[in-house]
Residue frames relative to the residue before (quaternion, step in Angstrom):
aa qw qx qy qz dx dy dz
M 1.0000 0.0000 0.0000 0.0000 0.00 0.00 0.00
K 0.6865 0.4700 -0.2823 0.4776 3.54 0.90 -1.03
R 0.6381 0.5285 -0.3517 0.4356 3.64 1.04 -0.65
V 0.5943 0.5505 -0.3306 0.4842 3.54 1.17 -0.79
Q 0.6899 0.4894 -0.2919 0.4465 3.60 0.80 -0.91
A 0.6345 0.5231 -0.3201 0.4704 3.49 1.08 -0.79
V 0.6574 0.5087 -0.3210 0.4539 3.59 0.97 -0.70
K 0.6298 0.5251 -0.3145 0.4783 3.49 1.12 -0.82
E 0.6601 0.4861 -0.3312 0.4671 3.64 0.96 -0.78
V 0.6228 0.5262 -0.3614 0.4524 3.61 0.96 -0.67
G 0.6399 0.5350 -0.3089 0.4570 3.49 1.04 -0.88
D 0.6342 0.5399 -0.3175 0.4533 3.58 1.06 -0.74
V 0.6312 0.5430 -0.2860 0.4743 3.51 1.13 -0.96
N 0.6724 0.4774 -0.3114 0.4723 3.62 0.84 -0.85
E 0.6424 0.5207 -0.3315 0.4542 3.56 0.99 -0.93
V 0.6646 0.5090 -0.3184 0.4447 3.60 0.85 -0.92
G 0.6358 0.5314 -0.3342 0.4490 3.58 0.98 -0.84
A 0.6627 0.5099 -0.3025 0.4576 3.54 0.91 -0.78
M 0.6613 0.5463 -0.2970 0.4196 3.49 0.97 -0.92
V 0.7147 0.4511 -0.2316 0.4818 3.44 1.06 -1.06
E 0.6436 0.5406 -0.3268 0.4322 3.55 0.98 -0.76
N 0.5771 0.5501 -0.3612 0.4836 3.59 1.19 -0.59
Q 0.7159 0.4634 -0.2688 0.4477 3.63 1.01 -0.66
V 0.6242 0.5496 -0.2984 0.4682 3.57 1.36 -0.41
P 0.3362 -0.7337 0.5412 0.2362 3.60 -0.70 0.92
P 0.6225 -0.5391 0.3902 0.4118 3.59 -1.18 0.59
L 0.6353 -0.5600 0.3821 0.3698 3.55 -1.25 0.66
A 0.6561 0.5305 -0.3419 0.4138 3.54 0.96 -0.66
R 0.6606 0.5137 -0.2807 0.4701 3.56 1.27 -0.45
V 0.5557 0.6504 -0.3856 0.3457 3.56 1.15 -0.66
E 0.6791 0.5089 -0.2946 0.4393 3.50 0.90 -0.96
D 0.7067 0.4661 -0.2729 0.4570 3.58 1.11 -0.65
E 0.5301 0.6473 -0.4066 0.3669 3.65 1.33 -0.17
G 0.4064 -0.6730 0.5562 0.2695 3.48 -1.18 0.54
P 0.7094 -0.4583 0.2909 0.4494 3.60 -1.20 0.28
L 0.6722 0.5078 -0.3257 0.4292 3.61 0.89 -0.83
E 0.6347 0.5222 -0.3237 0.4686 3.59 0.96 -0.83
R 0.6845 0.5056 -0.3124 0.4221 3.51 0.93 -0.89
V 0.6299 0.5385 -0.3219 0.4578 3.55 1.17 -0.72
W 0.6324 0.5208 -0.3267 0.4713 3.49 1.12 -0.73
A 0.6454 0.5149 -0.3233 0.4623 3.57 1.04 -0.86
E 0.6499 0.4921 -0.3401 0.4689 3.66 0.94 -0.73
M 0.6272 0.5227 -0.3512 0.4583 3.59 0.95 -0.78
G 0.6664 0.4930 -0.3343 0.4484 3.60 0.88 -0.85
Q 0.6432 0.5248 -0.3244 0.4534 3.58 1.01 -0.69
A 0.6264 0.5235 -0.3065 0.4895 3.56 1.08 -0.84
W 0.6554 0.5169 -0.3055 0.4582 3.61 0.97 -0.79
A 0.6432 0.5189 -0.3228 0.4614 3.50 1.02 -0.91
I 0.6201 0.5447 -0.3253 0.4615 3.66 1.07 -0.82
A 0.6775 0.5104 -0.2786 0.4505 3.54 0.93 -1.03
V 0.6541 0.5081 -0.3124 0.4652 3.61 0.95 -0.83
K 0.6440 0.5173 -0.3155 0.4669 3.54 0.97 -0.84
D 0.6845 0.4638 -0.3114 0.4684 3.66 0.83 -0.86
V 0.6300 0.5101 -0.3793 0.4462 3.60 0.95 -0.58
R 0.6830 0.4641 -0.3158 0.4673 3.65 0.92 -0.70
V 0.7335 0.4464 -0.2570 0.4435 3.63 0.98 -0.70
Y 0.8537 0.3135 -0.0861 0.4068 3.51 0.78 -1.01
Y 0.5101 0.6852 -0.4332 0.2876 3.62 1.16 -0.50
L 0.7883 0.3369 -0.2123 0.4690 3.67 0.82 -0.71
T 0.3703 0.7145 -0.5120 0.3005 3.61 1.21 0.36
P 0.6413 -0.5739 0.3418 0.3775 3.58 -1.06 0.64
P 0.6585 0.4895 -0.3579 0.4456 3.69 0.87 -0.75
M 0.6476 0.5073 -0.3372 0.4578 3.68 0.96 -0.68
V 0.6684 0.4813 -0.3163 0.4707 3.62 1.01 -0.68
M 0.6872 0.4965 -0.2912 0.4432 3.54 0.92 -0.85
F 0.7929 0.3380 -0.1811 0.4735 3.60 0.74 -1.07
G 0.7537 0.3876 -0.2390 0.4739 3.60 1.13 -0.55
L 0.7382 0.3917 -0.2182 0.5041 3.59 1.12 -0.46
L 0.7701 0.3874 -0.2062 0.4630 3.57 0.57 -1.17
M 0.6716 0.5622 -0.3330 0.3492 3.59 0.73 -1.05
P 0.6821 0.4871 -0.3308 0.4336 3.67 0.70 -0.89
F 0.6455 0.5294 -0.3043 0.4587 3.57 1.10 -0.70
F 0.6662 0.4853 -0.2948 0.4834 3.55 0.98 -0.93
M 0.6464 0.5203 -0.3219 0.4559 3.59 0.96 -0.80
F 0.6501 0.5254 -0.3242 0.4430 3.56 0.88 -0.85
F 0.7199 0.4485 -0.2667 0.4577 3.58 0.72 -1.04
S 0.6403 0.5497 -0.3395 0.4155 3.55 1.05 -0.70
F 0.7411 0.3779 -0.2007 0.5174 3.58 1.18 -0.70
S 0.7019 0.5016 -0.2461 0.4418 3.60 1.22 -0.26
V 0.5550 0.6196 -0.3870 0.3980 3.56 1.29 -0.47
G 0.8095 0.2715 -0.2056 0.4783 3.52 -0.87 1.02
R 0.6221 0.5754 -0.3378 0.4097 3.58 1.27 -0.20
S 0.3775 -0.7518 0.4781 0.2524 3.65 1.27 0.01
L 0.2215 0.7698 -0.5634 0.2022 3.58 0.70 0.94
G 0.4498 -0.6527 0.5264 0.3075 3.60 -1.06 0.68
P 0.6856 -0.5102 0.3336 0.3980 3.54 -1.28 0.44
E 0.6459 0.5232 -0.3257 0.4506 3.59 0.91 -0.97
T 0.6776 0.4879 -0.3162 0.4505 3.58 0.83 -0.99
S 0.6573 0.5269 -0.3098 0.4408 3.61 0.97 -0.88
V 0.6355 0.5302 -0.3191 0.4617 3.58 1.05 -0.83
A 0.6601 0.5118 -0.2959 0.4635 3.57 0.91 -0.98
R 0.7092 0.4325 -0.2872 0.4770 3.65 0.75 -0.80
L 0.6626 0.4931 -0.3382 0.4510 3.59 0.96 -0.68
L 0.5811 0.5583 -0.3587 0.4710 3.57 1.13 -0.57
A 0.6974 0.4853 -0.2698 0.4531 3.55 0.79 -0.99
L 0.6788 0.4784 -0.2925 0.4741 3.54 1.04 -0.79
T 0.6293 0.5243 -0.3239 0.4735 3.59 1.08 -0.72
T 0.6865 0.4586 -0.3178 0.4662 3.62 0.69 -0.86
F 0.6395 0.5302 -0.3498 0.4332 3.64 0.93 -0.70
F 0.7692 0.3781 -0.2178 0.4668 3.61 0.63 -1.07
T 0.6483 0.5185 -0.3389 0.4427 3.61 1.02 -0.72
A 0.6848 0.4928 -0.2895 0.4521 3.58 0.80 -1.07
S 0.7591 0.4057 -0.2282 0.4550 3.61 0.81 -0.98
S 0.6011 0.5529 -0.4004 0.4155 3.58 1.21 0.19
A 0.5525 0.6431 -0.4048 0.3425 3.61 1.21 -0.48
G 0.6907 0.4942 -0.3149 0.4236 3.59 0.71 -0.93
P 0.7059 0.4508 -0.2869 0.4649 3.68 0.81 -0.86
V 0.6328 0.4964 -0.3275 0.4958 3.61 1.25 -0.14
I 0.7519 0.4327 -0.2210 0.4455 3.52 0.76 -1.06
I 0.6818 0.5362 -0.3032 0.3946 3.57 0.71 -1.05
P 0.7076 0.4485 -0.2965 0.4585 3.64 0.78 -0.86
M 0.6138 0.5078 -0.3512 0.4919 3.58 1.18 -0.56
E 0.6269 0.5157 -0.3389 0.4757 3.66 1.00 -0.66
R 0.6125 0.5381 -0.3491 0.4619 3.59 1.04 -0.74
R 0.6749 0.5211 -0.2989 0.4286 3.55 0.86 -1.02
V 0.7645 0.3173 -0.2192 0.5165 3.64 0.90 -0.68
R 0.4764 -0.7258 0.3814 0.3174 3.61 1.37 0.33
T 0.2900 0.7275 -0.5578 0.2749 3.66 1.12 0.65
F 0.5749 0.5939 -0.3737 0.4209 3.63 1.04 -0.74
D 0.6826 0.4821 -0.2874 0.4680 3.53 0.79 -1.07
R 0.6778 0.5085 -0.3259 0.4193 3.62 0.82 -0.77
L 0.6167 0.5621 -0.3239 0.4457 3.48 1.13 -0.81
L 0.7059 0.4917 -0.2507 0.4439 3.52 0.91 -0.92
V 0.7132 0.3714 -0.2648 0.5322 3.57 1.17 -0.26
A 0.3766 0.7800 -0.4444 0.2287 3.57 1.20 0.23
P 0.1777 0.6524 0.0250 -0.7363 1.87 2.00 -1.43
V 0.0347 -0.7484 0.6621 0.0168 3.53 -1.23 0.78
S 0.4324 -0.7025 0.4973 0.2687 3.58 -0.85 0.85
L 0.6311 -0.5386 0.4042 0.3851 3.53 -1.30 0.62
A 0.6367 0.5452 -0.3359 0.4296 3.61 0.94 -0.76
T 0.6360 0.5261 -0.2961 0.4807 3.56 1.07 -0.85
V 0.6451 0.5102 -0.3058 0.4796 3.61 0.94 -0.92
L 0.6972 0.4478 -0.3000 0.4727 3.68 0.78 -0.86
L 0.6039 0.5444 -0.3598 0.4577 3.59 1.10 -0.56
G 0.6544 0.5019 -0.3010 0.4788 3.56 0.97 -0.82
E 0.6704 0.4846 -0.3055 0.4716 3.59 0.99 -0.76
S 0.6581 0.5059 -0.3154 0.4599 3.56 1.04 -0.65
L 0.5670 0.5684 -0.3690 0.4682 3.58 1.19 -0.48
V 0.6295 0.5547 -0.3408 0.4242 3.59 1.00 -0.79
G 0.6741 0.4738 -0.2916 0.4858 3.53 0.92 -0.89
T 0.6342 0.5310 -0.3406 0.4470 3.62 1.02 -0.65
F 0.6767 0.4745 -0.3083 0.4710 3.57 0.92 -0.87
F 0.6440 0.5453 -0.3331 0.4206 3.52 0.99 -0.82
A 0.6603 0.5148 -0.2935 0.4614 3.51 0.97 -0.90
L 0.6639 0.5253 -0.3069 0.4349 3.55 0.95 -0.90
V 0.6534 0.5247 -0.2905 0.4619 3.50 1.14 -0.83
V 0.6722 0.5076 -0.2732 0.4645 3.54 1.00 -1.00
T 0.6607 0.5176 -0.3171 0.4416 3.60 0.96 -0.80
M 0.5510 0.5980 -0.4215 0.4015 3.59 1.12 -0.30
L 0.5850 0.5823 -0.3900 0.4081 3.64 1.06 -0.53
P 0.7490 0.3479 -0.2898 0.4837 3.66 0.51 -0.85
L 0.6064 0.5474 -0.3950 0.4202 3.60 1.08 -0.49
L 0.6831 0.4579 -0.3054 0.4799 3.64 0.88 -0.90
A 0.6113 0.5224 -0.3679 0.4670 3.63 1.00 -0.62
G 0.6698 0.4825 -0.3310 0.4572 3.65 0.80 -0.78
I 0.6908 0.4803 -0.3073 0.4446 3.58 0.92 -0.77
V 0.7507 0.4350 -0.2045 0.4532 3.54 0.88 -1.02
V 0.7607 0.3917 -0.1996 0.4775 3.50 0.83 -1.08
F 0.8139 0.2653 -0.1212 0.5026 3.61 0.85 -1.07
H 0.3863 -0.7787 0.4150 0.2687 3.52 1.41 0.19
T 0.1859 0.8070 -0.5286 0.1864 3.52 0.97 1.02
T 0.2764 -0.7687 0.5585 0.1442 3.54 -0.95 0.86
I 0.2628 -0.7366 0.6073 0.1398 3.56 -0.87 1.08
L 0.3008 -0.7816 0.5178 0.1746 3.53 -0.45 1.20
D 0.8129 0.1156 -0.0510 0.5685 3.70 0.92 -0.63
P 0.1885 -0.8391 0.4965 0.1175 3.63 0.24 1.22
L 0.6429 0.5328 -0.3367 0.4352 3.55 1.10 -0.78
L 0.6401 0.5080 -0.3120 0.4846 3.59 0.97 -0.87
L 0.6000 0.5733 -0.3416 0.4412 3.58 1.10 -0.75
A 0.6613 0.5055 -0.2839 0.4761 3.53 0.91 -1.05
I 0.6806 0.4730 -0.3034 0.4701 3.57 0.80 -0.97
A 0.6542 0.5071 -0.3426 0.4445 3.64 0.86 -0.70
L 0.6765 0.5004 -0.3153 0.4389 3.58 0.93 -0.80
V 0.6620 0.4892 -0.2999 0.4822 3.54 1.06 -0.83
A 0.6787 0.4701 -0.3163 0.4674 3.64 0.78 -0.86
G 0.6631 0.4859 -0.3336 0.4615 3.66 0.86 -0.80
S 0.6647 0.5100 -0.3223 0.4408 3.62 0.83 -0.94
L 0.6427 0.5129 -0.3362 0.4591 3.66 0.95 -0.80
S 0.6879 0.4916 -0.2920 0.4471 3.57 0.84 -0.97
F 0.7055 0.4598 -0.2634 0.4706 3.55 0.90 -0.86
S 0.6097 0.5305 -0.3554 0.4696 3.60 1.12 -0.56
V 0.6546 0.4928 -0.3142 0.4795 3.63 1.06 -0.69
L 0.5908 0.5473 -0.3626 0.4689 3.48 1.20 -0.58
G 0.6148 0.5397 -0.3139 0.4818 3.54 1.10 -0.73
I 0.6258 0.5233 -0.3167 0.4839 3.60 1.01 -0.72
L 0.6364 0.5226 -0.3208 0.4679 3.51 1.06 -0.77
F 0.6170 0.5244 -0.3419 0.4770 3.65 1.03 -0.83
A 0.7013 0.5029 -0.2843 0.4176 3.60 0.91 -0.94
S 0.4650 0.6520 -0.4605 0.3829 3.63 1.26 0.07
W 0.4955 0.6349 -0.4486 0.3875 3.59 1.17 -0.29
P 0.4558 -0.7327 0.4438 0.2418 3.52 -0.78 1.09
A 0.3986 0.7023 -0.4958 0.3195 3.58 0.06 1.19
E 0.3134 -0.7522 0.5582 0.1563 3.56 -1.24 0.57
S 0.6679 0.4372 -0.2899 0.5280 3.59 1.27 0.41
P 0.4836 -0.6700 0.4555 0.3314 3.65 -0.73 1.04
G 0.6388 0.5453 -0.3506 0.4142 3.66 0.89 -0.73
A 0.6464 0.5262 -0.3356 0.4389 3.60 1.00 -0.65
I 0.7189 0.3734 -0.2733 0.5188 3.63 1.16 -0.31
M 0.6148 0.5775 -0.3703 0.3891 3.56 1.07 -0.63
M 0.6256 0.5581 -0.3446 0.4224 3.58 0.96 -0.85
P 0.7140 0.4353 -0.2855 0.4682 3.66 0.69 -1.08
S 0.6483 0.5367 -0.3262 0.4304 3.56 0.97 -0.79
T 0.6008 0.5554 -0.3533 0.4535 3.59 1.14 -0.64
L 0.6450 0.5121 -0.3461 0.4493 3.63 1.03 -0.66
V 0.6743 0.4242 -0.3209 0.5123 3.60 1.15 -0.21
R 0.6622 0.5300 -0.3207 0.4217 3.65 0.92 -0.69
W 0.6561 0.5221 -0.3324 0.4319 3.54 0.98 -0.78
P 0.6572 0.4728 -0.3542 0.4681 3.69 0.82 -0.58
L 0.6466 0.4998 -0.3312 0.4717 3.54 1.05 -0.67
L 0.6246 0.5345 -0.3476 0.4510 3.54 1.14 -0.47
F 0.7255 0.4779 -0.2527 0.4259 3.56 0.82 -1.10
V 0.7217 0.4025 -0.2620 0.4985 3.59 1.10 -0.44
S 0.5191 0.7005 -0.3803 0.3086 3.62 1.30 0.03
G 0.5546 -0.5983 0.4337 0.3826 3.61 1.07 -0.47
I 0.4369 0.6841 -0.4691 0.3479 3.61 1.17 0.21
F 0.7801 0.2992 -0.1607 0.5255 3.55 0.80 -1.00
I 0.7497 0.2105 -0.1127 0.6173 3.62 1.13 -0.64
P 0.3599 -0.7406 0.5090 0.2507 3.68 -0.36 1.03
L 0.6225 -0.5755 0.4006 0.3475 3.57 -1.09 0.69
S 0.6598 0.5205 -0.3134 0.4421 3.50 1.00 -0.81
E 0.7191 0.4219 -0.2787 0.4767 3.62 1.10 -0.33
M 0.5286 0.6488 -0.4047 0.3686 3.55 1.26 0.00
A 0.5548 -0.5381 0.5010 0.3894 3.58 -1.31 0.44
P 0.6837 -0.5015 0.3603 0.3889 3.56 -1.25 0.41
W 0.6887 0.4887 -0.2867 0.4523 3.55 0.88 -1.01
S 0.6951 0.4434 -0.2972 0.4815 3.63 0.94 -0.84
R 0.5809 0.5483 -0.3828 0.4640 3.65 1.11 -0.41
A 0.6279 0.5297 -0.3270 0.4672 3.58 1.04 -0.85
V 0.6538 0.5078 -0.3200 0.4607 3.58 0.97 -0.91
S 0.6135 0.5908 -0.3358 0.4022 3.64 0.97 -0.90
Y 0.6568 0.5219 -0.3467 0.4196 3.59 1.00 -0.61
L 0.5530 0.5867 -0.3937 0.4415 3.59 1.27 0.04
S 0.6409 0.5025 -0.3232 0.4818 3.61 1.28 -0.31
P 0.4183 -0.6856 0.5216 0.2879 3.70 -0.83 0.70
L 0.5770 0.6087 -0.3675 0.4018 3.54 1.16 -0.47
T 0.5402 0.6347 -0.3718 0.4089 3.47 1.22 -0.59
Y 0.6994 0.4454 -0.2587 0.4956 3.60 0.84 -1.06
S 0.6352 0.5025 -0.3662 0.4582 3.65 0.87 -0.71
Q 0.6435 0.5167 -0.3300 0.4583 3.64 0.91 -0.84
D 0.6610 0.5106 -0.3047 0.4577 3.58 0.92 -0.95
L 0.6206 0.5391 -0.3326 0.4622 3.66 1.00 -0.76
L 0.6868 0.4964 -0.2577 0.4641 3.53 0.94 -1.12
N 0.6191 0.5422 -0.3442 0.4519 3.56 1.08 -0.71
Q 0.6732 0.4635 -0.2997 0.4921 3.58 1.01 -0.87
A 0.6714 0.4963 -0.3318 0.4390 3.67 0.92 -0.59
V 0.7462 0.3751 -0.2024 0.5114 3.58 1.02 -0.79
L 0.8019 0.3006 -0.1539 0.4929 3.61 0.73 -0.96
G 0.4010 -0.7231 0.4687 0.3109 3.58 1.25 -0.49
A 0.6708 0.4097 -0.2731 0.5546 3.62 1.29 0.25
G 0.1251 0.7622 -0.6294 0.0845 3.55 -0.93 1.01
V 0.5537 -0.6113 0.4562 0.3341 3.51 -1.28 0.28
Q 0.7938 0.2187 -0.0927 0.5598 3.58 1.02 -0.76
S 0.6283 -0.5112 0.4210 0.4081 3.56 -1.27 0.15
P 0.5664 -0.5955 0.4396 0.3624 3.59 -1.07 0.61
A 0.6004 0.5700 -0.3537 0.4353 3.63 0.97 -0.74
L 0.6742 0.4778 -0.3003 0.4764 3.56 0.96 -0.86
D 0.6523 0.5081 -0.3236 0.4601 3.56 0.90 -0.77
L 0.6426 0.4894 -0.3328 0.4866 3.63 0.97 -0.72
L 0.6527 0.5076 -0.3367 0.4505 3.59 0.79 -0.85
A 0.6439 0.5166 -0.3205 0.4646 3.61 0.94 -0.83
L 0.6751 0.4738 -0.3229 0.4642 3.60 0.89 -0.76
L 0.6020 0.5515 -0.3307 0.4734 3.59 1.08 -0.75
A 0.6666 0.5035 -0.2935 0.4648 3.57 0.87 -0.98
S 0.6658 0.4971 -0.3076 0.4637 3.61 0.88 -0.88
L 0.6193 0.5428 -0.3346 0.4580 3.57 1.09 -0.80
I 0.6586 0.5232 -0.2934 0.4543 3.58 0.94 -0.91
V 0.6318 0.5526 -0.2816 0.4650 3.56 1.05 -1.04
F 0.6945 0.4688 -0.2657 0.4767 3.50 0.80 -1.18
L 0.6782 0.4827 -0.3309 0.4445 3.66 0.83 -0.76
V 0.6498 0.5059 -0.3357 0.4572 3.60 0.95 -0.71
L 0.6458 0.5142 -0.2959 0.4807 3.57 0.99 -0.85
A 0.6434 0.5470 -0.2975 0.4454 3.59 1.03 -0.91
L 0.6503 0.5322 -0.2948 0.4550 3.49 1.03 -0.94
K 0.6778 0.4894 -0.2664 0.4797 3.54 0.97 -1.01
L 0.7135 0.4788 -0.2627 0.4390 3.61 0.82 -0.88
H 0.6278 0.5111 -0.3079 0.4998 3.48 1.19 -0.80
G 0.6241 0.5254 -0.3460 0.4633 3.63 1.04 -0.62
V 0.6060 0.5317 -0.3416 0.4830 3.58 1.08 -0.67
S 0.6785 0.4896 -0.3029 0.4562 3.54 0.87 -1.00
R 0.6358 0.5213 -0.3575 0.4429 3.58 0.97 -0.70
R 0.6558 0.4982 -0.3203 0.4681 3.62 0.95 -0.77
R 0.6827 0.4669 -0.2941 0.4789 3.60 1.11 -0.40
G 0.6301 -0.5825 0.3028 0.4147 3.60 1.35 0.13
Y 0.6230 0.5243 -0.3724 0.4453 3.62 1.21 0.31
């Protein structure tokens, strides 16, 4: 069984190399490319990486467990018996799902790619580290957007939930998924070749961010000191955006929430690039 799995993984590595190498221009042409052409080439490489990861990793047990089942189990375990309305339940479940699903992709995929040396092959394709991380972050974003459709459709069809601002809802889901996916890439900078070795430490960070975010205790009901702490969590701003989109009531302006999510995305990306560079120098 292990031998069959190894053969499958080697096949995946060869397939990924072919996909990415087709997107990479010859070295002789790279120097002649203008900035715009180079950006398009990098985007094409990132897209090839994202497509490969979707095909290879989406139905693996760690992705299903940490990205699909965990947010639903956590929501129902903390919400049963609290008499929440359908709109409030949908808004909170959407925030919880985007947070856990998007931030689980990087810690699952990157260590598995290190183990089969796909990461090394991508970087000598040649593909820059920033492009590889961008492709991996797109995987988490797509995964979160797909999974969030389940509670959203259930809320609309089964519980007749009304979405007051569909455009703001779409923006909130995309912005939150991007930010949380890059957070997962940051977690994956931990030098390890096993998803479990990254998932456990990352859970110690994600749970505090979850409990101070206003999902289980609204910001308006928090003490002043705990509300100040909640602003350190990017999930706070995602939840506030979703509250405004679904319930029509938020604590802050949508523009401030979006700026906070964008700022957190940039901070996570810069830290991820630096820490992944350190891990590469250590042989991971």
